[in-house]
C-alpha positions in Angstrom: 28.5 -18.2 -4.8 28.2 -18.7 -1.2 30.9 -15.7 -0.6 28.4 -13.3 -2.0 25.8 -14.9 0.2 28.0 -14.6 3.3 29.1 -10.9 2.6 25.3 -10.0 2.4 24.7 -11.5 5.5 27.6 -10.0 7.5 26.3 -6.6 6.2 23.0 -6.9 8.1 24.5 -5.8 11.6 25.7 -2.9 9.6 22.7 -1.6 8.8 21.9 -1.1 12.6 25.1 0.9 13.7 24.7 4.8 13.6 25.8 6.8 10.6 26.1 3.6 8.3 23.7 4.7 5.2 26.2 5.4 2.7 28.8 2.9 4.3 25.9 0.0 3.1 25.6 1.5 -0.1 29.3 1.7 -0.7 29.6 -2.0 0.2 26.8 -2.9 -2.4 29.0 -0.9 -4.9 32.2 -3.0 -4.0 30.0 -6.2 -4.4 28.8 -5.2 -7.6 32.3 -4.9 -9.0 33.5 -8.1 -7.2 30.6 -9.9 -8.9 31.6 -8.8 -12.2 35.0 -10.3 -12.2 33.6 -13.9 -11.4 34.9 -15.9 -14.8 31.7 -17.1 -16.3 31.2 -20.2 -18.6 28.7 -19.1 -21.2 27.4 -22.2 -22.1 26.8 -24.3 -18.6 26.4 -23.7 -15.2 29.7 -22.5 -13.3 30.8 -21.3 -10.1 29.1 -24.3 -8.2 28.7 -24.4 -4.6 26.4 -26.7 -2.5 23.1 -26.1 -4.4 24.0 -22.8 -5.9 25.1 -22.4 -9.4 25.4 -19.6 -12.2 24.9 -19.2 -15.9 24.9 -16.2 -18.4 20.7 -15.8 -17.2 21.4 -16.1 -13.4 24.6 -13.7 -13.4 23.0 -10.7 -15.3 20.0 -11.0 -13.6 21.7 -11.5 -10.2 24.0 -8.5 -11.3 21.0 -6.1 -11.9 19.6 -7.0 -8.5 22.8 -5.8 -6.9 23.1 -2.6 -9.1 19.4 -1.7 -8.1 19.9 -2.5 -4.5 22.7 0.0 -4.4 20.9 2.7 -6.5 17.4 2.3 -4.3 19.9 3.4 -1.2 20.9 6.4 -3.6 17.6 7.4 -4.2 16.1 7.1 -0.7 18.1 9.7 0.9 14.8 11.3 2.1 14.7 8.8 4.7 17.9 9.4 6.0 17.0 13.0 6.4 13.6 12.4 8.1 14.6 9.6 10.2 12.3 7.1 8.6 13.4 4.1 10.2 16.4 4.1 7.9 18.3 1.2 9.7 15.3 -1.0 9.2 14.8 0.1 5.7 18.6 -0.8 4.9 17.9 -4.4 6.3 15.0 -4.8 4.4 17.0 -3.8 1.2 19.9 -6.4 2.3 17.0 -8.9 3.2 15.4 -8.8 -0.2 18.9 -8.5 -2.1 19.8 -12.0 -0.5 16.3 -13.7 -1.2 16.7 -12.4 -5.0 20.6 -13.5 -5.2 19.2 -16.9 -4.0 16.6 -17.1 -6.2 18.6 -16.6 -9.2 21.5 -18.9 -8.1 19.9 -22.1 -6.3 19.9 -24.8 -9.0 17.0 -26.8 -6.8 13.4 -26.3 -7.9 11.8 -26.4 -4.4 14.4 -23.9 -3.0 13.9 -21.7 -6.1 10.2 -21.4 -4.9 10.7 -20.8 -1.6 13.0 -17.8 -2.2 10.6 -16.9 -5.1 7.9 -16.7 -2.4 10.2 -15.3 0.0 11.3 -12.1 -2.0 7.3 -11.0 -1.6 7.6 -10.5 2.0 10.5 -7.4 2.4 8.8 -5.9 -1.0 5.7 -5.6 1.2 7.5 -4.3 4.0 9.0 -1.6 1.4 5.2 -1.0 0.1 3.5 -1.1 3.4 6.3 0.7 5.7 7.4 3.4 3.4 4.4 4.0 1.0 2.8 7.3 0.6 -1.2 6.6 0.8 -3.4 4.9 2.7 -4.5 2.5 0.1 -0.8 1.0 0.5 -2.4 -1.5 2.4 -4.9 -2.7 0.0 -2.2 -2.5 -2.9 0.2 -4.8 -0.5 -2.9 -7.1 -0.3 -3.3 -7.4 -3.9 0.6 -8.0 -4.7 0.5 -10.8 -1.8 -2.7 -12.7 -3.1 -2.5 -12.6 -6.7 1.1 -14.2 -6.4 0.3 -17.0 -3.4 -2.9 -17.6 -5.5 -1.3 -18.5 -8.4 1.9 -19.6 -6.5 0.3 -22.6 -4.6 -0.5 -24.7 -8.1 3.6 -24.3 -8.9 4.5 -25.8 -5.2 2.4 -29.1 -6.2 3.5 -29.1 -9.8 7.1 -29.3 -8.3 6.4 -32.0 -5.6 5.0 -34.2 -8.8 8.0 -33.7 -10.5 9.9 -34.7 -7.8 8.0 -38.0 -7.4 8.6 -38.6 -11.0 12.2 -37.8 -11.4 13.4 -38.4 -7.5 15.4 -35.0 -8.2 14.8 -31.4 -8.1 18.0 -30.3 -9.9 17.3 -27.7 -12.9 20.1 -29.0 -14.7 18.4 -32.6 -15.1 15.4 -31.3 -16.3 16.2 -31.2 -19.5 16.3 -35.0 -19.9 12.8 -35.2 -19.4 9.8 -34.2 -21.1 6.3 -34.1 -19.8 2.8 -33.7 -21.8 0.2 -33.2 -19.3 -2.1 -30.1 -19.5 -2.9 -29.9 -16.0 0.9 -29.9 -14.9 1.6 -27.4 -18.0 -0.8 -24.9 -16.0 0.2 -25.7 -12.5 3.9 -24.7 -13.4 3.1 -21.9 -15.9 0.6 -19.9 -14.1 2.7 -18.4 -11.1 5.2 -17.0 -13.6 2.7 -15.4 -15.8 1.1 -13.5 -13.0 4.4 -12.5 -11.5 5.6 -11.3 -15.1 2.5 -9.8 -15.2 0.6 -10.9 -18.3 -2.8 -9.0 -19.2 -5.7 -10.0 -17.2 -3.8 -10.9 -14.0 -1.8 -7.4 -14.3 -4.0 -5.3 -11.6 -1.8 -5.8 -8.9 1.2 -4.0 -10.7 -0.1 -0.5 -11.1 -1.5 -0.5 -7.5 1.5 -1.6 -6.0 3.8 1.0 -8.1 1.5 4.2 -7.1 1.3 3.3 -3.6 5.2 2.2 -3.1 7.9 4.3 -2.2 10.7 5.0 -4.6 12.8 2.1 -3.6 9.9 -0.3 -3.6 8.9 1.0 -7.2 12.5 0.7 -8.6 12.5 -3.0 -7.2 9.0 -3.9 -8.6 9.8 -2.6 -11.9 13.5 -3.6 -12.1 13.5 -7.2 -10.5 10.3 -8.4 -9.5 8.7 -8.7 -12.9 11.9 -10.6 -14.0 11.3 -13.6 -11.3 8.7 -14.5 -13.9 10.5 -14.3 -17.0 13.5 -16.2 -15.1 11.1 -18.9 -14.0 9.8 -19.5 -17.5 13.1 -19.4 -19.1 14.1 -22.6 -16.8 10.7 -24.4 -16.6 10.0 -24.5 -20.1 12.8 -27.0 -21.2 10.7 -29.9 -19.8 7.4 -28.6 -21.2 8.5 -28.6 -24.9 5.8 -31.1 -26.5 3.0 -29.6 -24.7 4.3 -26.0 -25.0 4.1 -26.3 -29.2 0.3 -27.0 -28.7 -0.5 -24.6 -26.0 1.7 -22.0 -26.2 -0.2 -19.7 -28.9 -2.8 -19.1 -26.1 -0.4 -16.9 -23.9 1.3 -15.3 -27.2 -2.3 -14.2 -28.2 -3.2 -12.6 -24.7 -0.1 -10.9 -24.4 0.1 -9.3 -27.6 -3.4 -8.0 -28.1 -3.3 -7.1 -24.2 -0.1 -5.2 -24.7 -1.6 -3.1 -27.4 -4.8 -2.4 -25.0 -2.3 -1.6 -22.0 -0.6 0.9 -24.7 -3.9 2.7 -25.1 -4.4 2.7 -21.3 -1.1 4.7 -21.0 -2.6 7.3 -22.8 -5.6 7.9 -20.1 -3.3 7.8 -17.0 -2.6 11.7 -15.4 -0.3 9.9 -12.7 3.2 9.6 -13.9 4.0 6.4 -11.7 0.8 4.9 -13.3 1.7 5.7 -16.9 5.3 4.2 -16.1 3.9 1.2 -14.6 1.3 0.3 -17.5 4.2 0.8 -19.9 6.3 -2.1 -17.9 3.4 -4.5 -18.4 3.0 -3.4 -22.1 7.0 -4.5 -22.6 6.6 -7.2 -20.5 4.0 -8.5 -22.8 6.2 -9.0 -25.7 8.6 -10.7 -23.5 6.1 -13.3 -22.4 5.5 -13.4 -26.2 9.1 -13.8 -27.4 9.6 -16.9 -24.4 6.3 -18.7 -25.6 7.7 -19.0 -29.2 9.9 -21.3 -27.6 12.6 -20.5 -30.4 16.3 -19.1 -30.4 15.6 -15.4 -31.0 12.7 -15.5 -28.5 14.9 -16.8 -25.5 17.9 -14.4 -26.2 15.4 -11.0 -26.9 13.4 -11.9 -23.6 17.1 -11.9 -21.6 18.1 -8.8 -23.2 14.9 -6.9 -23.1 14.4 -7.9 -19.1 18.0 -6.5 -18.2 17.1 -3.4 -20.4 13.8 -3.0 -19.3 15.2 -3.3 -15.3 17.4 -0.5 -15.9 15.2 1.9 -18.1 12.1 1.5 -15.9 13.8 1.8 -12.5 15.1 5.0 -14.1 12.0 6.6 -15.1 10.6 6.1 -11.7 13.9 7.7 -10.3 13.1 10.9 -12.6 9.2 10.8 -11.6 10.2 10.9 -7.6 12.4 13.6 -8.5 9.5 15.6 -9.7 7.5 14.3 -6.5 9.9 15.4 -3.8 10.0 19.2 -5.3 5.9 19.4 -6.2 4.8 16.9 -3.5 2.7 15.7 -6.6 2.9 13.2 -9.4 -0.3 14.3 -11.3 0.7 15.4 -15.1 -1.5 18.4 -14.9 0.6 19.7 -11.9 4.1 18.8 -13.3 4.1 21.0 -16.5 6.5 22.9 -17.7 9.3 21.4 -15.9 12.0 22.6 -18.6 11.8 26.0 -17.1 12.7 24.9 -13.8 15.1 22.0 -14.4 16.2 22.2 -17.9 19.1 19.7 -17.3 16.8 17.1 -15.7 14.6 17.3 -18.9 17.4 15.9 -20.8 17.9 13.1 -18.3 13.7 12.7 -18.9 14.8 12.9 -23.0 17.4 9.9 -22.4 15.4 7.5 -20.3 12.3 8.1 -22.3 14.0 7.3 -25.9 15.5 4.1 -24.2 12.0 3.4 -23.1 10.9 3.7 -27.0 13.7 1.6 -27.9 15.7 4.2 -29.7 19.3 3.2 -30.3 21.8 2.7 -28.9 19.9 1.3 -26.1 20.0 -2.3 -25.1 16.0 -2.2 -25.4 16.4 -2.0 -29.2 18.6 -5.2 -29.3 16.0 -7.0 -27.0 12.9 -5.6 -29.2 14.4 -6.4 -32.7 15.1 -9.9 -31.3 11.5 -10.5 -30.0 10.2 -9.0 -33.0 11.9 -11.4 -35.0 11.0 -14.5 -33.2 7.3 -13.7 -33.0 7.4 -12.8 -36.8 9.2 -15.9 -37.6 6.5 -17.7 -35.3 3.6 -16.3 -37.3 3.3 -13.4 -39.6 0.0 -12.3 -38.1 1.8 -10.8 -34.9 3.2 -8.4 -37.2 0.2 -6.3 -36.8 0.1 -6.0 -32.8 3.7 -5.7 -32.8 3.2 -2.6 -35.3 1.0 -1.2 -33.0 2.9 -1.9 -29.8 6.1 -0.2 -31.1 4.0 2.6 -32.2 2.0 3.4 -29.2 5.0 2.7 -27.4 7.0 5.4 -28.8 3.5 7.5 -28.8 3.2 7.4 -24.7 6.7 8.1 -23.9 6.6 11.3 -26.3 3.2 12.1 -24.5 4.8 11.8 -21.0 7.8 13.7 -22.3 5.9 16.5 -23.9 3.2 16.7 -21.0 5.8 17.1 -18.1 8.4 19.4 -19.9 6.3 21.7 -22.0 3.5 23.8 -21.2 2.6 26.6 -18.9 4.1 25.8 -15.5 1.8 25.6 -12.1 1.6 28.9 -10.8 1.1 27.4 -7.3 4.9 26.6 -7.2 6.6 29.1 -4.8 9.8 27.4 -3.9 12.1 25.5 -6.0 15.6 24.0 -6.4 17.3 22.1 -9.0 18.7 18.5 -8.8 21.5 17.8 -6.6 24.8 16.0 -7.9 23.3 12.8 -6.1 20.3 12.7 -8.6 22.2 12.9 -11.7 25.0 10.2 -10.8 21.6 8.2 -9.6 20.6 8.7 -13.2 23.8 8.6 -14.8 24.1 5.1 -13.6 21.0 4.1 -14.7 21.7 5.2 -18.5 24.9 4.2 -19.0 24.7 0.5 -18.4 21.8 0.7 -20.6 23.1 2.3 -23.5 26.8 0.8 -23.2 25.8 -2.7 -22.9 24.9 -2.8 -26.5 28.6 -2.8 -27.1 28.9 -6.2 -25.2 25.5 -7.8 -26.6 27.9 -10.7 -27.6 27.4 -12.0 -24.4 23.6 -12.1 -24.1 23.4 -13.4 -27.8 25.7 -16.7 -27.7 24.5 -18.3 -24.7 22.0 -21.5 -24.9 
């Protein structure tokens, strides 16, 4: 695991040399293939080095992080054209990737906390430095304070665990089981805010709308998954109290997911709509993890990976429209099928995956989660039906609003998509729909 960390550290000086924009991207691509070739032991930690290790959950999320970082550079070509501090931008992405890599691979709880919080700083830079509107400062503050406010109790909880166990290794957590309400709240709250759960989700749409395309991609694809990863790791020691208390989060998440689905129909900004749909998907993931059964854990992992690819692809699509029309409003982005028919095909593919149509990985994840939630209580069936129905509804709403109708007469100059954009969309869509062939990997760990 250390070799990849060293590779990232040695890529940092490359960022500041001239004409290295695509070189850094190629290096990341190479890193994806090197990482894919790691031999993975499905049932326990492997590739151990110092305090780092890798099991299947870490492996999938690290691979997703490197993949999305590589695509973020591809999506941000405008920065290079306009000479908008592109060297610092590359450095920022490598720093963020390093933080995420360490978050997912360290086995020490305190180090996990450190990098969990550290990944916030490069993200904040992406939002405040390369965002579009003046409100980006407020959005950055929202993101910072929501996360920090919930994370301090997590730090105290980790220190308490250390005083009890004299050890912070995640692998040894399975030998302990605590039944303290206060400890349970401390350890779990930070991850619920990061996911984000309904009631503490307000930072997410704000951050997405104000962030640049790269900021939105990394927020949707990886930042929300940090919360799910933390929950999967920490719930091992909270099993007894979890069985008594988890119903609260399941209920809040499922009812909140239904409300958010309705809220999606009220959005007039493309990015905002995609951001709210992320909250909706994550609410089912929280529900699945909190049922604490086999299907729930499997489904939440699969849906986290698939949502990362799908949501990131949708943000890329909305950005392609934004670069043409300088607006993300649904009222101005109408009738796009007349101008970019091949792009509307990609809108269709991405949105069909977003509504969990086969053969996307989302379908596999949602089937597992629905299994898990209905086996936990038959009453969840009602809200799951509503969430699934409205998820298809707002995906169709977004597609039909942007692709059909009379186009805005103010459009006076236009150009079709370029090959870079189609390649970028292809690299989002292919893994999303081909991974279902190897779903046995995601379904036999534990």
